[in-house]
C-alpha positions in Angstrom: 27.1 -63.2 0.5 26.5 -59.6 -1.1 22.7 -60.0 -0.8 23.0 -60.3 3.3 25.2 -57.1 3.2 24.1 -54.5 5.9 23.4 -51.0 5.5 22.4 -48.0 7.4 20.3 -45.0 6.0 19.4 -41.7 7.5 16.3 -39.8 6.2 16.4 -36.3 7.4 12.8 -34.9 7.8 14.1 -31.7 8.7 10.9 -30.7 10.8 8.7 -32.3 13.8 5.7 -31.6 11.8 6.9 -33.5 8.7 8.4 -36.2 10.9 5.0 -36.7 12.8 3.0 -36.6 9.6 5.3 -39.4 7.9 5.4 -41.6 11.1 1.5 -41.5 11.2 -0.4 -41.9 14.6 1.1 -43.8 16.9 3.8 -44.5 14.6 1.6 -46.6 12.5 3.1 -45.9 9.0 6.8 -46.6 10.1 5.6 -49.8 12.0 3.9 -50.8 8.7 7.3 -50.2 6.6 9.4 -51.9 9.2 7.2 -55.0 9.1 7.0 -55.0 5.3 10.4 -54.6 4.6 12.0 -56.3 7.5 14.2 -53.5 8.6 14.8 -52.0 11.9 13.7 -48.1 12.3 14.5 -45.7 14.9 13.8 -41.9 15.3 16.7 -40.0 16.0 15.4 -36.3 16.6 13.9 -35.2 13.5 15.8 -38.1 11.6 14.8 -41.6 11.0 17.5 -44.2 10.8 17.1 -47.5 9.0 19.1 -50.4 9.6 18.8 -53.9 8.0 19.7 -55.8 4.7 21.1 -53.4 1.9 18.2 -53.8 -0.4 15.3 -53.6 1.9 16.9 -50.5 3.6 17.7 -48.7 0.2 14.1 -49.6 -0.6 12.8 -48.2 2.7 14.9 -44.9 2.2 13.1 -44.4 -1.2 9.7 -44.8 0.5 10.4 -42.6 3.1 11.6 -39.7 0.7 8.7 -40.3 -1.4 6.5 -39.9 1.9 8.0 -36.7 2.6 7.1 -35.4 -0.9 3.6 -36.6 -0.5 3.4 -34.5 3.1 4.9 -31.5 1.3 2.0 -31.6 -1.2 -0.4 -31.6 1.2 -1.7 -35.2 1.0 -2.4 -37.5 3.6 -0.8 -40.8 4.0 -3.0 -43.9 4.6 -2.1 -47.6 4.6 -3.6 -48.0 1.1 -1.4 -45.4 -0.1 1.7 -46.7 1.6 1.0 -50.0 0.2 0.9 -48.6 -3.3 4.2 -46.5 -2.8 6.2 -49.7 -1.4 4.8 -51.4 -4.9 6.2 -48.6 -6.9 9.5 -47.9 -5.2 10.0 -51.6 -6.0 9.7 -50.8 -9.6 11.9 -47.6 -9.0 8.8 -45.3 -9.9 8.0 -44.0 -6.3 8.0 -40.6 -7.7 5.1 -40.9 -10.1 2.7 -41.1 -6.6 3.9 -37.3 -6.0 2.6 -36.3 -9.4 -0.8 -38.0 -8.8 -1.6 -35.2 -6.4 -1.0 -32.3 -9.0 -4.0 -33.0 -10.9 -7.9 -32.6 -9.8 -10.5 -34.7 -11.5 -13.4 -33.2 -10.1 -14.7 -31.2 -7.1 -17.5 -32.8 -5.0 -20.5 -30.3 -3.9 -18.9 -29.9 -0.6 -15.7 -28.7 -2.1 -13.6 -31.9 -1.8 -11.0 -32.3 -4.6 -11.1 -35.8 -6.4 -7.7 -36.9 -7.5 -6.3 -39.9 -8.9 -4.7 -42.3 -6.2 -2.7 -44.7 -8.5 -1.0 -44.5 -11.8 -3.5 -46.7 -13.3 -6.3 -44.4 -12.3 -4.2 -41.5 -13.9 -3.7 -43.3 -17.2 -7.6 -44.2 -17.2 -8.4 -40.6 -16.8 -6.0 -39.3 -19.3 -7.5 -41.7 -21.6 -10.9 -40.3 -21.1 -9.7 -36.9 -21.9 -8.1 -37.8 -25.0 -10.6 -40.4 -26.7 -14.1 -40.5 -27.6 -14.7 -44.1 -26.4 -12.8 -45.6 -23.6 -12.9 -49.1 -21.9 -11.9 -49.2 -18.2 -11.6 -53.0 -17.2 -10.4 -54.0 -13.9 -11.6 -55.8 -10.4 -13.7 -54.0 -7.8 -12.5 -51.0 -6.0 -10.3 -49.6 -8.9 -12.6 -46.4 -9.1 -13.3 -47.2 -12.8 -17.1 -46.4 -12.4 -16.6 -43.6 -10.0 -14.0 -41.8 -11.8 -16.0 -42.3 -15.2 -18.8 -40.4 -13.2 -16.5 -37.7 -12.1 -15.2 -37.0 -15.7 -18.9 -37.0 -16.9 -19.8 -34.5 -14.3 -16.6 -32.2 -15.0 -17.5 -32.5 -18.7 -21.2 -31.3 -18.1 -20.0 -28.5 -15.8 -17.6 -27.2 -18.3 -20.6 -27.4 -21.0 -18.6 -30.1 -23.2 -21.7 -32.0 -23.0 -25.4 -31.4 -22.5 -26.6 -35.0 -20.7 -25.2 -37.6 -18.8 -26.7 -40.9 -19.6 -26.1 -44.2 -17.0 -26.9 -47.4 -18.3 -26.1 -51.4 -17.4 -27.4 -54.6 -17.9 -30.0 -54.3 -15.4 -30.2 -58.3 -14.6 -27.4 -60.7 -14.9 -27.4 -61.8 -18.7 -31.3 -61.6 -19.1 -32.5 -58.1 -18.5 -35.8 -59.4 -17.5 -37.1 -56.2 -16.2 -40.8 -57.1 -16.6 -40.5 -59.6 -13.9 -39.7 -56.9 -11.6 -42.4 -54.8 -9.7 -42.8 -51.1 -10.2 -42.2 -48.2 -13.1 -39.0 -48.3 -15.3 -37.2 -45.9 -12.7 -38.0 -48.5 -9.9 -36.8 -51.4 -12.0 -33.2 -50.0 -12.6 -32.9 -48.0 -9.4 -31.4 -50.8 -7.3 -28.6 -51.6 -10.0 -27.7 -48.1 -10.4 -27.4 -47.3 -6.9 -23.7 -46.8 -6.9 -23.8 -44.2 -9.9 -26.5 -42.2 -8.0 -24.4 -42.2 -4.9 -21.2 -40.6 -6.9 -23.8 -38.1 -8.7 -25.1 -36.9 -5.5 -21.8 -36.6 -3.9 -20.6 -34.6 -7.0 -23.4 -32.6 -7.6 -25.1 -32.3 -4.3 -28.6 -34.1 -3.7 -31.0 -30.9 -4.6 -29.0 -30.1 -8.0 -28.9 -33.9 -8.7 -32.6 -34.1 -8.2 -33.3 -31.1 -10.7 -31.1 -32.5 -13.4 -32.8 -36.0 -13.0 -36.2 -34.1 -13.2 -35.3 -32.1 -16.3 -33.9 -35.3 -18.2 -30.3 -33.8 -18.2 -29.2 -37.1 -16.4 -31.0 -40.0 -17.5 -30.8 -43.5 -16.3 -31.9 -46.7 -18.4 -31.4 -50.3 -18.7 -29.2 -51.3 -21.6 -32.1 -53.0 -23.5 -33.7 -49.4 -24.0 -30.7 -48.1 -25.8 -31.8 -49.7 -28.9 -32.9 -47.5 -31.9 -31.7 -44.5 -30.3 -28.9 -41.9 -31.4 -27.0 -40.4 -28.5 -25.6 -36.7 -29.2 -23.9 -34.3 -27.2 -23.8 -36.8 -24.1 -21.7 -38.5 -21.7 -22.5 -42.1 -21.7 -21.6 -44.6 -19.2 -22.2 -48.1 -19.7 -21.6 -50.1 -16.2 -21.0 -53.9 -15.2 -20.4 -54.1 -19.2 -18.9 -57.8 -18.6 -22.3 -59.0 -18.7 -23.4 -57.8 -22.0 -23.4 -60.0 -25.1 -21.6 -59.4 -28.0 -24.6 -58.0 -29.8 -25.7 -55.7 -27.0 -22.1 -54.2 -27.2 -22.4 -53.6 -30.7 -25.6 -52.2 -30.3 -24.5 -49.9 -27.5 -21.4 -48.7 -29.1 -23.2 -47.7 -32.4 -25.7 -45.4 -30.6 -23.2 -42.8 -30.1 -23.8 -39.4 -31.9 -22.0 -36.3 -32.6 -20.3 -34.4 -29.6 -20.7 -37.8 -27.2 -18.1 -39.6 -25.3 -18.5 -43.2 -24.1 -17.0 -44.7 -21.1 -17.7 -48.5 -20.7 -16.6 -50.3 -17.3 -16.7 -54.0 -16.0 -14.8 -56.6 -14.5 -13.9 -59.5 -16.5 -13.6 -61.6 -13.5 -17.3 -61.5 -12.8 -19.0 -62.6 -15.8 -22.1 -63.9 -15.4 -23.6 -64.9 -18.9 -24.2 -68.7 -18.5 -21.4 -69.8 -20.8 -21.9 -66.9 -23.5 -18.9 -64.8 -25.0 -18.8 -61.2 -22.8 -19.3 -58.3 -25.4 -17.0 -56.6 -23.0 -14.0 -59.2 -23.7 -14.7 -59.3 -27.4 -15.1 -55.4 -27.6 -11.7 -54.8 -26.0 -9.9 -57.5 -28.1 -11.1 -56.1 -31.5 -11.2 -52.3 -30.7 -7.9 -51.8 -29.0 -5.8 -49.7 -31.3 -8.3 -48.3 -33.1 -8.2 -44.5 -33.4 -10.4 -42.8 -31.1 -10.6 -45.8 -28.7 -8.7 -46.3 -25.4 -8.6 -49.5 -23.4 -7.4 -49.4 -19.9 -6.7 -52.4 -17.7 -6.6 -51.6 -14.0 -5.2 -54.1 -11.7 -5.2 -55.2 -8.0 -2.5 -52.4 -7.2 -5.0 -49.9 -8.3 -7.5 -50.8 -5.7 -8.1 -48.0 -3.6 -10.8 -49.4 -1.2 -9.8 -51.1 2.0 -6.3 -52.5 2.0 -7.6 -55.9 2.6 -9.5 -55.7 -0.8 -6.2 -55.7 -2.6 -5.2 -58.6 -0.6 -8.3 -60.6 -1.4 -8.3 -60.0 -5.3 -4.6 -60.9 -5.3 -5.4 -64.2 -3.3 -8.1 -65.0 -6.0 -5.9 -64.2 -8.8 -3.4 -66.2 -7.3 -6.0 -69.2 -7.0 -7.1 -68.9 -10.6 -3.3 -69.0 -11.8 -2.9 -72.2 -10.0 -6.0 -73.7 -11.4 -4.7 -72.7 -15.0 -1.8 -74.6 -14.5 -3.3 -77.5 -12.9 -5.4 -77.9 -15.9 -2.7 -77.2 -18.4 -0.7 -79.9 -16.5 -3.7 -82.4 -16.6 -4.0 -81.6 -20.3 -0.3 -82.2 -21.3 -0.4 -85.7 -19.3 -3.6 -86.6 -21.3 -1.8 -85.9 -24.4 1.5 -87.9 -23.5 -0.5 -91.1 -22.7 
């Protein structure tokens, strides 16, 4: 059968240094590729020979060629990036990963350049640049909140905005801050720790503290947004899946002149005791409205430990099976 046809491909790395960076420490990159694709790989001088089934070998050659381009761009190849590269190659889009290294989203206080790691992330960042309101929806680990903070800091440094405002529902569904000890800042701090960490990394601890003291960076629970008009600000609403429809409408109508809004959330982690999520509702009715962007990130965009991607996919697969079983049960009942 044609599907079982054998094939050999040779990829010439042209130098020992390029070969070493493609292979990875103890050949871990090449070993991952052979395990994943089910092909045999042999290093012959500075060339890599792939043997195996026709389609898998062709795919492996595509991945290795793209890996060389990543190396030439000065980027490192880790397991997470390699997993993503294989996924792109299966879709014939492997060259897109090379383009990701060309744009810098922000620079940390220590000079590290922050770049998009997936095509979905690049789409998200481009949406934020082009639109006034952007919804970033996706699972944990896709960078939706971190990249929003990066864009906020970049906008502040380039003097496009005067303030950075961070908010989120402080407690699942209820925002019962009065039951928590301490003043407003102490009540909100535990819920916004990831945002603080990102700001400190990007600005440096001292600069961050000064901007907080001057009120340039403002942190407040969503309930405290009511009645305000927020102008010349970059406003981030995090964990928005736990807003109600009323809260989301209230928040979106706070925006004033010169402001930009990014709303982030994971619709698989709604904790509203049966109420409809304001994030789900807003993305349904606002997608396509001029000035509004909706970016849906997926498990492919997870940039944490590769195991996180596999865990998310396992949950997605289980949810699909449950949906199919429910649908099957419903049909059987209707047929009786």
